[in-house]
C-alpha positions, -999 to +999 in steps of 0.1 A: -225-337+063-216-334+027-208-295+018-240-295-006-264-302+021-246-282+045-251-253+022-285-259+012-290-261+053-282-228+054-296-211+032-334-220+036-328-218+072-317-183+069-344-176+040-369-191+064-358-166+094-352-132+073-388-138+055-411-127+085-387-105+099-389-083+067-422-082+064-430-073+099-437-037+108-449-035+145-463-058+170-445-090+163-427-115+143-430-152+142-398-171+135-400-211+127-374-233+141-367-269+148-386-275+178-417-251+169-417-214+164-413-185+185-429-149+187-406-121+194-423-089+193-406-060+170-409-019+169-409-007+138-381+022+133-407+051+130-424+041+163-388+040+179-379+074+168-410+087+182-410+068+215-401+102+234-416+128+212-453+138+204-458+145+167-470+175+157-503+171+134-504+206+113-475+227+098-478+254+123-481+229+153-441+225+162-443+247+190-474+230+208-462+196+199-424+204+213-440+221+245-459+188+248-430+168+243-410+186+270-437+185+297-444+147+290-414+131+285-389+155+307-413+165+336-436+138+341-464+160+333-485+142+303-500+168+282-511+161+243-506+185+212-541+194+216-538+206+254-511+226+245-524+240+207-558+252+219-545+270+251-519+289+234-541+294+204-571+310+226-543+333+244-523+345+212-523+364+181-542+337+162-535+355+129-500+359+135-501+318+149-518+311+118-488+326+096-455+318+119-467+294+140-462+296+178-434+317+195-412+310+230-434+337+245-465+319+237-449+288+257-437+308+286-475+323+289-487+285+288-466+272+312-472+299+340-508+298+333-517+262+329-490+243+347-477+270+373-441+267+361-416+294+353-399+292+317-377+322+298-357+320+269-319+323+273-291+330+251-264+303+261-244+278+239-245+241+239-215+243+265-241+259+293-269+238+285-244+206+284-231+217+322-269+225+331-279+189+322-317+200+314-338+198+283-346+228+262-362+239+231-347+255+202-357+266+171-338+252+134-341+260+102-337+234+076-345+235+039-360+273+046-382+258+071-382+270+105-395+250+135-392+243+172-372+210+184-365+196+219-327+191+226-329+159+246-293+152+252-254+160+244-232+135+244-194+127+224-201+158+202-232+152+196-267+167+202-298+147+211-330+163+192-364+156+195-379+165+164-421+167+163-421+164+125-393+139+120-386+118+155-358+118+173-323+128+154-289+136+163-262+159+147-227+169+159-223+201+174-208+217+144-241+207+122-265+219+149-251+251+151-253+259+117-291+250+115-298+267+151-316+301+147-307+330+168-290+312+197-317+310+221-330+282+243-363+281+261-361+266+295-381+257+323-368+269+353-384+242+378-381+207+387-346+209+380-337+173+393-366+155+375-354+171+342-313+162+347-328+127+355-343+126+323-320+144+301-294+123+278-316+087+286-299+060+270-333+043+254-336+081+234-296+074+223-307+041+213-329+053+183-301+070+163-269+051+175-253+035+143-244+005+140-207-007+138-209-023+104-173-015+094-158-032+122-182-067+119-161-081+093-123-080+080-122-073+046-095-102+042-113-124+059-145-118+038-125-125+008-108-156+024-144-170+033-158-161-003-130-180-019-141-209+000-175-215-008-189-239-032-186-236-069-207-244-094-188-273-104-188-286-067-226-296-071 
C-alpha cells in the first residue's frame, strides 16, 4: 500500500474511533469497524470517583454522608445520607448543627442508637491506622473549609480518601498531615474482619491511579518517528 493511502487510512480510522469515545459520558459508546460495530460500556470519571462514596447534598451534611459511606461500603450496611442526616439532626443540637455541621459525637450517638455499633474518636497516627487496617472518618480543612472524609486505604506512602463532596482522591502522607484537623480518627469498634476486608480495595485505588504517561514513549524514539512522517512534498 502506498504510504499516502496508508497514512490517510490511519488518520480516518483514528478519527472514527475517537469521536464517539470523546462524546460518551456514561452508558455505552459505539465504535465503528470494518466488520460492523461494537458497543463498549463506559463510565464517566465522576461516576468512577463516586462509585464507593455517598455524595453529600448540603454544605453541612458531609458528616452524615461520610458516615453513610462508611456503613455502606465498608461494613455492608447500606445506608443513605438521608437516614443518617435525619437521625443525627433529630437527636443533636439543631442550631449548632446548622452552624457547624455534625460532630463525631453525633456520629457516635447514631451508631449506638440506630446500628448498635460501638465507635469512638482516637488520637492516633496514620501508621497506627495502617497497622489496624480499618477505615476511619477524619476531619480535614482545605481552603478554610472543614469537612469529614473517609480514609479508605493506606498504601505506598499515599492516603486514599473518600470525600463526600469531591469523590475519591489520594494524598501523600505529608499532604494529608497538613490538612488533617486535630489528629483524631473516628473508628467503629465492631466487625473488624469485615472492615479490614474492605480496606485498601483495589477497585477504589483504580479511580485515582496515575497513568505512567512519561514512560509510554521514549523521547528519542518519538523524535525519530516524527522525522520519518510523510512531508508535504511527498503528497
